[in-house]
N, C-alpha and C positions, 0 to 999 in steps of 0.2 A: 539182192532182188531186185529190190523197190529201190535203187540207190540208179540203176543202168533203166530201167524200162520208162526212168522220167528225164534221163535223161536223151534215153534218145528219142522218145516222142516229142520231145521239144526240139531238138533239132532232125526229126525228119519234118517237121512244119515250120521251119528255118525259124523260129523266133528265140531271140533270148531272152536270160533268163529274167532283164526287169520286166518287158511285156508280160511274161506270165505272174511275175508279183503282181504286177498292178492291177492284170482281171481275178486272181488270187481273192487279193485286200491282205497279202503278205507282203514282207522283206526278202528284196532281192538274197540280201545274204544266205535266209532262210530257203529260198529255192534251192543258192548255192550249196546249201549243207546236206538237204536233203538228198540231193544229185552226187555231193561226197562222199555221202553216209556218214557225214559228221552227228545229223541229226535223223532224227525216224519221226516222220510227219503220225502225226495223231488220226485216229480215225475218222473226226468230223476233217481233216484236210486232206489227208487221199481219197473222201468220198468228192470232196471236189476236184482235186487231180483225176478223179476218172470222169466224173461230168464233164470239165473242160476238156480233156483229152477225150475224149468219147468214146470210152471205153472199160475194163471193170476193175473191180477193186481182186479178182481172183487174179487176174496181168498186173497187176502192176505186185500183184505181191505173189505172182509164180506160183499162185497153182495151177493154171495153165499157162500157154501159149497160147490163146487163140483173143488179140485182141480186139475183136469185134465184139460186140454184145449180141447177149441171145433177142432175138426177133421179138418183140410185144405185139402179144395178143390182142383182138378184136375184144369189144367189152362182148360181143355173146361170151365167145372162145373163153375167156376168164372164168362168167360167169357159168358154164359147163365146169370148168376145171376146180370151182369154188365147192360145186353140188358133187363133184366125184369125192373130192379130198374127205368131205365130210359127211359121207355117205357108209354105210354098212357096207361090209363084199357081197352079196345081192344086187344090192343097189350097183355098186361099181362095176360088177361082171355085166352090169345091164348094159350101163351106158359104155362098155368100152365097145361091147358088140354091137352097137346099135353107131358107133364113132365105125367101124368096122367097117358095116354095114353100109354108111355112107360114102369112104370113102373108094370102098370098090362102087359106087354107084358111078361115084366121079372119078375111076380108071377109065370104065364102061366108054363113058362120054367123052372123055379124052381121045378114044379112037378114030 
């Protein structure tokens, strides 16, 4: 799966193996070997490919068919999520109810 995804992403962007290799600081032969399945990229190289192609490692590995990375959370939403994850069941229920309340207000305002 990795080899097909790497090649199709590169071709979709009309890039040469040499251009990708130079950008990722690897050899053109390594890019070719990854795309032809003769070599498997290490985790570090896979992460570099995903960042370069602006996709996810899940997409490259075939765990998802969606090449788009998930949306980034703003700092406040990230803080709320961390608070939720580190809370107990009662606190999580409270945070959930507050979130649903806010969503309802926003839906009402959009009308």
